[in-house]
C-alpha positions as CSV (number, residue, x, y, z in Angstrom):
1,X,330.1,374.0,200.2
2,X,331.3,377.3,198.7
3,X,328.6,379.6,200.1
4,X,329.2,383.4,200.2
5,X,332.6,383.5,198.4
6,X,331.8,386.0,195.7
7,X,332.2,383.3,193.0
8,X,331.3,384.6,189.5
9,X,332.7,381.9,187.2
10,X,331.7,378.2,187.6
11,X,333.7,376.9,184.6
12,X,336.7,375.6,186.6
13,X,334.3,373.3,188.5
14,X,333.7,371.3,185.3
15,X,337.1,369.6,185.9
16,X,335.9,368.0,189.2
17,X,334.4,365.0,187.5
18,X,333.8,363.0,190.8
19,X,332.0,365.8,192.6
20,X,328.6,364.6,193.9
21,X,327.4,367.6,196.0
22,X,328.0,371.3,195.0
23,X,326.7,374.2,197.1
24,X,327.3,377.6,195.6
25,X,324.6,379.6,197.2
26,X,325.1,383.3,198.0
27,X,327.7,384.0,195.4
28,X,327.6,386.2,192.3
29,X,327.0,383.6,189.6
30,X,325.1,384.9,186.6
31,X,325.5,382.1,184.0
32,X,325.6,378.4,184.7
33,X,327.7,376.7,182.0
34,X,327.1,373.1,180.9
35,X,328.2,370.7,183.5
36,X,328.0,367.6,181.4
37,X,331.5,366.5,182.6
38,X,330.1,366.3,186.1
39,X,328.5,362.9,185.7
40,X,328.5,362.1,189.4
41,X,326.9,365.4,190.5
42,X,323.5,364.8,191.9
43,X,322.9,367.7,194.3
44,X,323.3,371.3,193.1
45,X,322.5,374.4,195.2
46,X,322.7,377.7,193.3
47,X,320.2,379.7,195.4
48,X,320.7,383.4,196.1
49,X,322.9,384.2,193.1
50,X,322.2,386.4,190.1
51,X,321.6,383.6,187.6
52,X,319.9,384.6,184.4
53,X,320.9,381.6,182.2
54,X,321.5,377.9,182.7
55,X,322.9,375.5,180.2
56,X,322.2,371.8,180.2
57,X,322.1,370.1,183.6
58,X,322.4,366.3,183.9
59,X,321.9,363.6,186.5
60,X,320.7,365.8,189.2
61,X,318.5,364.5,192.0
62,X,318.2,367.9,193.8
63,X,318.4,371.4,192.3
64,X,317.8,374.6,194.2
65,X,317.5,378.0,192.3
66,X,315.6,380.0,195.0
67,X,316.1,383.8,194.8
68,X,317.9,384.0,191.5
69,X,317.2,386.3,188.6
70,X,316.2,383.7,186.1
71,X,312.9,384.2,184.3
72,X,309.8,382.1,185.1
73,X,309.7,380.9,181.4
74,X,313.3,379.7,181.5
75,X,312.7,378.0,184.8
76,X,309.6,376.2,183.6
77,X,311.5,375.0,180.5
78,X,314.4,373.8,182.7
79,X,312.0,372.0,185.0
80,X,310.5,370.1,182.0
81,X,314.0,368.9,180.9
82,X,314.8,367.7,184.4
83,X,312.1,365.1,184.7
84,X,314.4,362.7,186.6
85,X,315.2,365.3,189.2
86,X,313.4,364.5,192.5
87,X,313.5,367.9,194.2
88,X,313.5,371.2,192.5
89,X,313.1,374.3,194.6
90,X,313.0,377.6,192.7
91,X,311.6,381.1,192.4
92,X,311.6,383.3,189.4
93,X,312.2,387.0,188.7
94,X,309.0,387.7,186.8
């Protein structure tokens, strides 16, 4: 887990292809890039960041986006595309 480390850029994580759990809560992430290379990733915690945009997410079983700045419309659209995700916890900015 990399909680509370002032992380802004998630891009380098895309090289960790065998990663299954990623906890990046309480950082300063604004944009979540595509993580299509992380085919083993099933658990992603991004709560308490400043996220306003999320690219495609794949293979997740758990996704947490509580207390981020993403809009309700974007979250609803994301939730629709993540039909295989078992647990989605989220709150939206408007």
